[in-house]
C-alpha positions as CSV (number, residue, x, y, z in Angstrom):
1,X,37.1,0.6,-6.3
2,X,35.3,2.4,-3.7
3,X,34.0,5.1,-6.2
4,X,32.7,2.2,-8.3
5,X,30.9,0.8,-5.5
6,X,29.5,4.3,-4.4
7,X,28.3,4.8,-8.3
8,X,26.3,1.2,-8.2
9,X,24.5,1.9,-5.0
10,X,23.5,5.5,-6.1
11,X,22.5,4.0,-9.6
12,X,20.6,1.0,-8.1
13,X,18.6,3.2,-5.6
14,X,17.4,5.4,-8.7
15,X,14.8,2.8,-9.9
16,X,13.5,2.2,-6.3
17,X,12.9,6.0,-6.1
18,X,11.0,6.3,-9.4
19,X,8.9,3.0,-8.6
20,X,7.8,4.6,-5.4
21,X,6.6,7.9,-7.5
22,X,5.1,5.4,-10.2
23,X,3.0,4.0,-7.4
24,X,1.9,7.9,-6.6
25,X,0.4,7.8,-10.0
26,X,-0.9,4.4,-10.2
27,X,-3.2,5.5,-6.9
28,X,-3.9,8.6,-8.3
29,X,-6.1,9.4,-5.4
30,X,-7.1,8.7,-1.8
31,X,-9.2,5.9,-0.4
32,X,-12.3,6.1,-2.6
33,X,-11.5,9.4,-4.4
34,X,-9.8,9.0,-7.8
35,X,-8.3,11.9,-9.4
36,X,-10.0,12.9,-12.6
37,X,-13.1,10.9,-11.8
38,X,-16.7,12.6,-12.3
39,X,-18.4,14.4,-10.1
40,X,-21.4,12.2,-10.3
41,X,-19.2,9.7,-8.3
42,X,-19.6,11.4,-5.0
43,X,-22.4,14.1,-5.7
44,X,-24.7,12.8,-3.3
45,X,-22.2,13.0,-0.3
46,X,-21.0,16.7,-1.0
47,X,-22.2,20.0,-0.3
48,X,-21.3,23.1,-2.2
49,X,-18.5,25.4,-0.4
50,X,-17.4,28.0,-3.2
51,X,-17.0,28.5,-6.9
52,X,-13.3,29.8,-7.9
53,X,-14.0,32.3,-10.6
54,X,-10.6,32.8,-11.3
55,X,-9.8,28.9,-12.1
56,X,-13.1,27.5,-12.8
57,X,-13.1,25.2,-10.3
58,X,-15.9,24.3,-7.7
59,X,-15.3,23.3,-4.2
60,X,-17.2,20.6,-2.0
61,X,-17.1,19.3,1.6
62,X,-17.4,15.7,1.8
63,X,-20.0,15.1,4.5
64,X,-19.7,11.4,5.0
65,X,-17.6,10.5,8.1
66,X,-16.5,7.2,6.8
67,X,-12.8,7.8,6.3
68,X,-9.8,7.3,8.2
69,X,-6.1,7.7,7.3
70,X,-3.8,5.0,8.0
71,X,-6.2,3.9,11.0
72,X,-6.3,7.7,12.4
73,X,-10.1,8.2,12.6
74,X,-9.8,12.1,13.6
75,X,-10.5,13.3,9.9
76,X,-12.1,16.7,10.7
77,X,-12.6,17.3,7.0
78,X,-12.5,16.4,3.5
79,X,-12.8,19.0,0.7
80,X,-12.8,18.1,-3.0
81,X,-12.2,20.6,-5.9
82,X,-13.8,19.6,-9.4
83,X,-12.9,21.2,-12.5
84,X,-15.3,20.7,-15.4
85,X,-17.0,17.6,-13.4
86,X,-13.5,15.9,-13.0
87,X,-11.8,15.6,-9.5
88,X,-9.0,17.9,-9.6
89,X,-8.0,18.1,-6.0
90,X,-8.5,16.0,-2.7
91,X,-7.6,18.0,0.8
92,X,-7.9,16.1,4.0
93,X,-7.5,17.9,7.4
94,X,-6.8,15.7,10.9
95,X,-6.9,17.4,14.0
96,X,-5.1,15.5,16.3
97,X,-4.7,15.6,20.0
98,X,-0.9,14.9,19.4
99,X,0.2,16.7,16.4
100,X,3.7,15.5,16.1
101,X,3.3,11.7,16.7
102,X,0.5,11.8,14.0
103,X,2.6,13.7,11.6
104,X,5.6,11.3,11.7
105,X,3.6,8.4,11.4
106,X,1.4,9.8,8.4
107,X,4.9,11.0,6.9
108,X,6.7,7.6,7.6
109,X,3.4,5.6,5.9
110,X,3.6,7.7,2.9
111,X,7.5,7.5,2.7
112,X,6.9,3.5,2.7
113,X,4.3,4.0,-0.1
114,X,6.1,6.8,-2.2
115,X,9.4,7.0,-1.4
116,X,11.4,10.1,0.2
117,X,9.5,12.8,-0.5
118,X,10.8,15.1,-3.6
119,X,10.7,18.3,-1.1
120,X,10.6,18.8,2.5
121,X,10.7,21.9,4.9
122,X,10.5,22.6,8.7
123,X,10.3,25.4,10.8
124,X,8.6,28.7,10.4
125,X,10.1,29.1,6.5
126,X,6.8,30.0,5.4
127,X,6.1,32.5,7.9
128,X,3.2,33.5,10.2
129,X,-0.7,32.9,8.9
130,X,-1.9,34.6,12.0
131,X,-1.1,35.2,15.3
132,X,-1.9,31.7,16.6
133,X,-0.9,29.4,13.8
134,X,1.9,28.6,11.6
135,X,3.2,26.0,9.1
136,X,5.7,23.7,10.8
137,X,6.7,21.0,8.3
138,X,6.0,20.3,4.8
139,X,6.6,17.2,2.6
140,X,5.8,16.9,-0.9
141,X,5.7,14.3,-3.4
142,X,6.2,15.4,-7.1
143,X,5.3,12.5,-10.1
144,X,4.5,12.8,-13.6
145,X,0.6,13.1,-12.8
146,X,0.2,13.7,-9.2
147,X,1.4,15.9,-6.5
148,X,1.0,14.6,-2.8
149,X,1.4,17.1,0.1
150,X,1.6,16.5,3.8
151,X,1.4,19.9,6.2
152,X,1.7,20.3,9.7
153,X,0.6,23.4,11.2
154,X,1.1,24.4,14.6
155,X,-0.9,26.3,16.9
156,X,-0.7,28.5,20.5
157,X,-4.2,28.5,21.0
158,X,-7.0,25.8,22.0
159,X,-9.6,27.6,20.2
160,X,-7.7,27.4,17.2
161,X,-7.0,23.8,16.6
162,X,-3.7,22.3,15.4
163,X,-4.0,20.7,11.9
164,X,-2.1,18.0,9.8
165,X,-3.1,18.7,6.1
166,X,-2.8,16.0,3.5
167,X,-3.6,17.2,-0.1
168,X,-3.3,15.5,-3.7
169,X,-3.8,17.4,-6.8
170,X,-4.0,16.3,-10.6
171,X,-1.3,17.9,-12.5
172,X,-3.1,16.5,-15.6
173,X,-6.0,18.6,-14.9
174,X,-4.0,21.4,-13.6
175,X,-2.4,21.6,-16.9
176,X,-5.8,21.9,-18.5
177,X,-6.6,24.7,-16.2
178,X,-3.7,26.4,-17.4
179,X,-4.1,25.5,-20.8
180,X,-8.0,26.8,-20.6
181,X,-6.7,30.0,-19.2
182,X,-4.5,30.9,-22.2
């Protein structure tokens, strides 16, 4: 009888998990930025950063300061990557004064929206990036159309601020980039 109850509990939780990841595909972006949307929607609010000649993705910095993340207004920068004038990736950096509190709050809110991360890692698993910064925590949600990541970069120097990074990638456009490169 206990085995049946455990099996029913596990099976009942599967639709909730997939529904949350479906919510990630429904949202398919962040705030006013929708993956797959046209470059023209944002062009007057962007400055060119660089062109990745290997993939053909063009990266831009969003220059307006009108975006917050779950009420945190300390968004330092937002970078957008476009492939064939379609929004491919969104990269948001927060420079908080208290890294741990903001990271755990953002992680909790993302979990409320999209369920438990499909991948998590903590510690120095990713190694030293330089002598002052290393990746501490990583959470990723992977759905059929979207990859969402939340990373925390710790630091030991006031001149090199700690960063919380949120990124979204269109898996649809990622497959198109791969197909075009083959």
